[in-house]
Z-matrix of the N, CA and C atoms (Angstrom, degrees):
N
C 1 1.448
C 2 1.525 1 108.31
N 3 1.311 2 114.89 1 134.54
C 4 1.457 3 121.14 2 178.82
C 5 1.526 4 108.68 3 -80.09
N 6 1.338 5 116.41 4 138.25
C 7 1.463 6 120.18 5 176.75
C 8 1.516 7 109.48 6 -128.99
N 9 1.318 8 114.25 7 147.39
C 10 1.456 9 121.80 8 175.17
C 11 1.510 10 106.76 9 -134.19
N 12 1.317 11 117.02 10 142.87
C 13 1.455 12 121.46 11 -178.27
C 14 1.525 13 111.41 12 -57.15
N 15 1.328 14 116.02 13 126.47
C 16 1.450 15 121.69 14 175.63
C 17 1.519 16 115.33 15 79.19
N 18 1.333 17 119.13 16 2.64
C 19 1.468 18 121.62 17 -178.86
C 20 1.527 19 108.98 18 -118.43
N 21 1.313 20 115.01 19 131.98
C 22 1.458 21 121.55 20 177.31
C 23 1.534 22 108.11 21 -60.25
N 24 1.345 23 119.13 22 120.75
C 25 1.471 24 121.41 23 -178.01
C 26 1.531 25 113.02 24 -58.02
N 27 1.335 26 117.62 25 -24.69
C 28 1.461 27 120.36 26 179.34
C 29 1.530 28 112.66 27 -75.22
N 30 1.341 29 116.99 28 -8.54
C 31 1.461 30 121.09 29 -179.21
C 32 1.530 31 112.67 30 -104.08
N 33 1.317 32 117.43 31 5.74
C 34 1.465 33 121.19 32 177.82
C 35 1.533 34 106.69 33 -90.21
N 36 1.319 35 116.28 34 131.53
C 37 1.474 36 121.67 35 -172.42
C 38 1.524 37 112.73 36 -51.19
N 39 1.312 38 119.10 37 -41.62
C 40 1.467 39 121.04 38 -178.12
C 41 1.522 40 112.48 39 -68.30
N 42 1.325 41 117.90 40 -14.73
C 43 1.448 42 121.38 41 -179.17
C 44 1.527 43 112.85 42 -100.71
N 45 1.321 44 117.54 43 -4.55
C 46 1.460 45 120.70 44 -176.95
C 47 1.533 46 111.09 45 -79.38
N 48 1.316 47 114.90 46 146.83
C 49 1.464 48 121.44 47 174.86
C 50 1.522 49 107.42 48 -101.76
N 51 1.338 50 117.98 49 126.84
C 52 1.463 51 118.61 50 179.99
C 53 1.531 52 111.14 51 -62.22
N 54 1.335 53 116.09 52 149.95
C 55 1.460 54 120.94 53 178.94
C 56 1.518 55 111.87 54 -62.36
N 57 1.308 56 116.99 55 -37.37
C 58 1.456 57 123.01 56 176.39
C 59 1.521 58 107.96 57 -114.20
N 60 1.330 59 117.48 58 130.86
C 61 1.464 60 118.09 59 177.09
C 62 1.538 61 110.38 60 -61.39
N 63 1.300 62 116.51 61 142.19
C 64 1.472 63 121.34 62 179.66
C 65 1.530 64 107.91 63 -106.25
N 66 1.324 65 115.63 64 114.32
C 67 1.458 66 121.07 65 178.50
C 68 1.532 67 108.22 66 -74.88
N 69 1.327 68 118.25 67 139.03
C 70 1.465 69 119.49 68 -178.79
C 71 1.529 70 112.67 69 -60.38
N 72 1.322 71 116.62 70 -26.41
C 73 1.461 72 119.45 71 178.44
C 74 1.525 73 112.11 72 -59.57
N 75 1.331 74 117.11 73 -33.99
C 76 1.464 75 120.59 74 177.85
C 77 1.527 76 110.39 75 -62.18
N 78 1.323 77 115.61 76 -40.79
C 79 1.466 78 120.04 77 -178.89
C 80 1.533 79 111.00 78 -71.82
N 81 1.314 80 115.92 79 -37.73
C 82 1.472 81 119.75 80 177.38
C 83 1.531 82 109.08 81 -65.45
N 84 1.317 83 116.20 82 -41.46
C 85 1.461 84 121.09 83 178.39
C 86 1.539 85 109.73 84 -59.78
N 87 1.335 86 116.57 85 -45.80
C 88 1.475 87 120.06 86 177.60
C 89 1.525 88 110.66 87 -59.85
N 90 1.318 89 116.12 88 -41.74
C 91 1.472 90 120.73 89 -178.30
C 92 1.527 91 111.55 90 -63.39
N 93 1.326 92 116.90 91 -46.54
C 94 1.467 93 117.90 92 -177.36
C 95 1.532 94 111.08 93 -71.16
N 96 1.339 95 116.26 94 -32.98
C 97 1.469 96 118.20 95 175.51
C 98 1.525 97 110.59 96 -65.02
N 99 1.338 98 116.42 97 -42.92
C 100 1.463 99 121.35 98 178.27
C 101 1.531 100 110.95 99 -58.87
N 102 1.322 101 116.09 100 -38.88
C 103 1.458 102 121.14 101 -178.82
C 104 1.532 103 113.33 102 -82.32
N 105 1.328 104 116.03 103 -7.13
C 106 1.466 105 119.72 104 -179.65
C 107 1.509 106 113.59 105 74.31
N 108 1.325 107 117.06 106 27.51
C 109 1.464 108 122.23 107 178.87
C 110 1.523 109 108.23 108 -96.89
N 111 1.314 110 117.25 109 130.51
C 112 1.465 111 119.46 110 178.00
C 113 1.532 112 109.29 111 -79.66
N 114 1.318 113 114.58 112 152.56
C 115 1.468 114 119.16 113 176.79
C 116 1.529 115 110.69 114 -59.71
N 117 1.319 116 115.72 115 -40.27
C 118 1.464 117 120.62 116 -179.42
C 119 1.522 118 111.04 117 -61.12
N 120 1.341 119 116.28 118 -44.86
C 121 1.477 120 119.60 119 179.66
C 122 1.521 121 112.20 120 -67.52
N 123 1.343 122 116.68 121 -40.60
C 124 1.462 123 118.90 122 178.43
C 125 1.521 124 110.63 123 -64.19
N 126 1.317 125 116.57 124 -43.20
C 127 1.476 126 120.25 125 179.56
C 128 1.526 127 110.51 126 -59.54
N 129 1.333 128 116.89 127 -44.01
C 130 1.459 129 120.62 128 178.69
C 131 1.522 130 110.88 129 -64.00
N 132 1.330 131 116.09 130 -41.39
C 133 1.482 132 120.96 131 -179.05
C 134 1.518 133 112.32 132 -62.42
N 135 1.335 134 116.86 133 -41.26
C 136 1.474 135 119.18 134 -176.41
C 137 1.526 136 112.29 135 -94.69
N 138 1.329 137 116.73 136 -3.23
C 139 1.456 138 120.03 137 172.03
C 140 1.516 139 115.61 138 78.40
N 141 1.337 140 117.06 139 35.97
C 142 1.460 141 119.61 140 174.45
C 143 1.527 142 108.02 141 -126.98
N 144 1.336 143 117.50 142 154.93
C 145 1.461 144 119.10 143 178.22
C 146 1.534 145 110.89 144 -60.75
N 147 1.318 146 115.92 145 144.11
C 148 1.468 147 120.83 146 179.41
C 149 1.533 148 111.05 147 -59.21
N 150 1.325 149 117.13 148 -32.72
C 151 1.471 150 120.20 149 179.04
C 152 1.520 151 111.77 150 -66.23
N 153 1.327 152 117.02 151 -34.70
C 154 1.464 153 121.61 152 177.60
C 155 1.522 154 109.73 153 -69.29
N 156 1.320 155 116.64 154 -46.21
C 157 1.468 156 120.32 155 177.78
C 158 1.522 157 110.32 156 -59.65
N 159 1.319 158 117.15 157 -43.61
C 160 1.459 159 120.76 158 179.76
C 161 1.529 160 110.98 159 -61.40
N 162 1.331 161 117.62 160 -39.22
C 163 1.469 162 121.26 161 178.23
C 164 1.530 163 110.99 162 -64.38
N 165 1.339 164 116.98 163 -39.42
C 166 1.476 165 120.79 164 176.69
C 167 1.515 166 109.57 165 -65.16
N 168 1.322 167 117.42 166 -48.17
C 169 1.456 168 121.10 167 -176.79
C 170 1.519 169 113.18 168 -64.95
N 171 1.324 170 116.73 169 -26.11
C 172 1.462 171 120.92 170 179.59
C 173 1.525 172 112.90 171 -98.39
N 174 1.341 173 116.85 172 12.41
C 175 1.452 174 121.20 173 174.23
C 176 1.510 175 115.49 174 73.11
N 177 1.329 176 116.50 175 18.01
C 178 1.467 177 120.39 176 -179.59
C 179 1.527 178 111.85 177 -96.83
N 180 1.320 179 115.01 178 -6.57
C 181 1.461 180 121.14 179 -179.55
C 182 1.522 181 106.49 180 -143.38
N 183 1.324 182 116.50 181 141.87
C 184 1.458 183 122.16 182 -177.78
C 185 1.526 184 112.31 183 -73.43
N 186 1.313 185 115.60 184 153.24
C 187 1.461 186 121.37 185 170.17
C 188 1.526 187 106.05 186 -83.31
N 189 1.305 188 115.89 187 104.22
C 190 1.463 189 121.71 188 179.24
C 191 1.527 190 109.06 189 -80.46
N 192 1.310 191 115.53 190 172.01
C 193 1.472 192 120.41 191 176.87
C 194 1.525 193 109.80 192 -58.13
N 195 1.328 194 116.62 193 -42.89
C 196 1.461 195 120.33 194 -178.79
C 197 1.527 196 111.01 195 -63.19
N 198 1.336 197 116.22 196 -46.15
C 199 1.469 198 119.28 197 179.06
C 200 1.523 199 110.46 198 -63.33
N 201 1.336 200 117.08 199 -42.00
C 202 1.461 201 120.65 200 179.83
C 203 1.534 202 110.57 201 -59.05
N 204 1.329 203 116.70 202 -40.87
C 205 1.462 204 120.12 203 178.41
C 206 1.518 205 111.75 204 -68.22
N 207 1.335 206 116.83 205 -36.14
C 208 1.466 207 120.23 206 176.01
C 209 1.529 208 110.79 207 -65.73
N 210 1.333 209 116.77 208 -43.41
C 211 1.472 210 120.04 209 177.53
C 212 1.521 211 110.95 210 -64.27
N 213 1.317 212 116.72 211 -37.42
C 214 1.471 213 120.12 212 176.81
C 215 1.520 214 110.34 213 -60.23
N 216 1.318 215 116.47 214 -46.11
C 217 1.465 216 121.17 215 -179.19
C 218 1.535 217 111.10 216 -63.10
N 219 1.334 218 116.19 217 -40.79
C 220 1.467 219 120.05 218 -175.31
C 221 1.527 220 113.43 219 -81.61
N 222 1.328 221 116.64 220 -35.06
C 223 1.468 222 120.18 221 -172.76
C 224 1.518 223 114.20 222 -109.51
N 225 1.348 224 116.41 223 -12.86
C 226 1.459 225 119.89 224 179.79
C 227 1.515 226 113.41 225 74.36
N 228 1.336 227 117.84 226 18.74
C 229 1.460 228 121.90 227 177.22
C 230 1.521 229 107.09 228 -107.57
N 231 1.320 230 116.08 229 124.91
C 232 1.460 231 123.67 230 -173.42
C 233 1.528 232 112.27 231 -48.78
N 234 1.319 233 116.45 232 131.99
C 235 1.465 234 122.72 233 179.84
C 236 1.518 235 112.04 234 -58.01
N 237 1.329 236 117.14 235 -33.14
C 238 1.468 237 120.66 236 -179.15
C 239 1.530 238 111.84 237 -60.45
N 240 1.317 239 117.05 238 -31.70
C 241 1.468 240 120.35 239 178.20
C 242 1.527 241 109.70 240 -64.03
N 243 1.348 242 116.49 241 -48.28
C 244 1.470 243 119.63 242 -179.18
C 245 1.524 244 110.95 243 -63.80
N 246 1.326 245 116.65 244 -39.11
C 247 1.467 246 120.15 245 -179.56
C 248 1.521 247 111.81 246 -68.13
N 249 1.321 248 117.35 247 -37.74
C 250 1.477 249 120.87 248 177.48
C 251 1.529 250 110.36 249 -65.96
N 252 1.317 251 116.71 250 -43.48
C 253 1.470 252 119.86 251 179.10
C 254 1.532 253 109.71 252 -63.70
N 255 1.333 254 117.55 253 -40.82
C 256 1.470 255 121.12 254 178.36
C 257 1.529 256 110.33 255 -63.21
N 258 1.332 257 116.56 256 -43.97
C 259 1.465 258 120.80 257 179.01
C 260 1.526 259 110.92 258 -62.28
N 261 1.327 260 117.29 259 -44.81
C 262 1.468 261 120.90 260 178.28
C 263 1.531 262 110.38 261 -61.96
N 264 1.323 263 116.48 262 -41.41
C 265 1.463 264 121.78 263 178.83
C 266 1.532 265 109.58 264 -61.08
N 267 1.333 266 116.76 265 -48.82
C 268 1.467 267 121.23 266 -179.26
C 269 1.531 268 110.80 267 -58.78
N 270 1.337 269 115.87 268 -43.35
C 271 1.466 270 119.99 269 -178.85
C 272 1.527 271 110.64 270 -65.63
N 273 1.312 272 117.11 271 -43.40
C 274 1.464 273 120.24 272 -179.37
C 275 1.525 274 111.15 273 -65.04
N 276 1.320 275 117.31 274 -39.62
C 277 1.467 276 120.69 275 177.52
C 278 1.530 277 110.08 276 -63.29
N 279 1.326 278 116.58 277 -43.96
C 280 1.470 279 120.58 278 179.21
C 281 1.525 280 111.07 279 -62.43
N 282 1.333 281 116.44 280 -42.81
C 283 1.465 282 120.33 281 -178.77
C 284 1.527 283 112.60 282 -69.41
N 285 1.317 284 117.34 283 -19.03
C 286 1.472 285 119.88 284 179.27
C 287 1.530 286 111.86 285 -90.61
N 288 1.323 287 117.70 286 -0.28
C 289 1.462 288 122.42 287 178.55
C 290 1.529 289 108.66 288 -91.10
N 291 1.344 290 118.01 289 107.83
C 292 1.465 291 120.46 290 -175.46
C 293 1.527 292 114.11 291 -58.96
N 294 1.329 293 117.63 292 -38.64
C 295 1.469 294 118.94 293 -178.86
C 296 1.525 295 110.77 294 -68.64
N 297 1.335 296 116.90 295 -36.67
C 298 1.459 297 119.28 296 177.64
C 299 1.523 298 110.67 297 -67.54
N 300 1.327 299 116.94 298 -42.03
C 301 1.460 300 120.19 299 -179.80
C 302 1.527 301 111.24 300 -67.07
N 303 1.335 302 117.99 301 -33.30
C 304 1.468 303 121.12 302 175.14
C 305 1.524 304 108.87 303 -63.39
N 306 1.306 305 116.42 304 -41.20
C 307 1.477 306 121.56 305 177.10
C 308 1.520 307 110.53 306 -61.45
N 309 1.333 308 116.70 307 -45.04
C 310 1.471 309 121.21 308 178.23
C 311 1.527 310 110.39 309 -59.89
N 312 1.312 311 116.36 310 -44.41
C 313 1.477 312 120.52 311 -179.30
C 314 1.531 313 111.44 312 -64.78
N 315 1.334 314 116.84 313 -38.61
C 316 1.484 315 119.45 314 176.42
C 317 1.525 316 109.79 315 -61.84
N 318 1.332 317 116.83 316 -43.24
C 319 1.469 318 120.29 317 179.93
C 320 1.513 319 110.18 318 -63.82
N 321 1.321 320 117.81 319 -43.25
C 322 1.466 321 121.28 320 179.17
C 323 1.529 322 111.06 321 -61.54
N 324 1.333 323 116.93 322 -40.26
C 325 1.462 324 119.80 323 179.64
C 326 1.508 325 111.06 324 -65.25
N 327 1.326 326 117.58 325 -41.69
C 328 1.463 327 120.97 326 178.06
C 329 1.525 328 109.99 327 -66.52
N 330 1.324 329 117.19 328 -44.76
C 331 1.462 330 121.43 329 -178.43
C 332 1.529 331 111.24 330 -62.52
N 333 1.316 332 117.78 331 -30.92
C 334 1.475 333 121.40 332 -179.08
C 335 1.521 334 111.21 333 -65.46
N 336 1.340 335 117.22 334 -24.98
C 337 1.450 336 120.06 335 -179.14
C 338 1.520 337 113.80 336 -95.91
N 339 1.315 338 117.39 337 -0.16
C 340 1.476 339 119.83 338 179.96
C 341 1.496 340 111.57 339 -83.21
């Protein structure tokens, strides 16, 4: 977490959590649209079915390590960036699930007494 003297660390832009999780596929979709690359052509270039690429770009499928490496090869954007965004997305989705967070809190309460 970034800190600055006299400023609440939760109010620094790099420390804020977006209200809606951003799936990395949305960003990849923006990138290929900006570059004028069709989904069909990108799918053919990286060797995956167009339906799979479409699912990734629409946030219905995760960006796996393999996909991240394929996107890195095709777009020149480091795979670690896509994997970090996917990890952050997964964590934010998990934290927004009330039943999962209740489970986490129960575990923390039990662990506090061990």
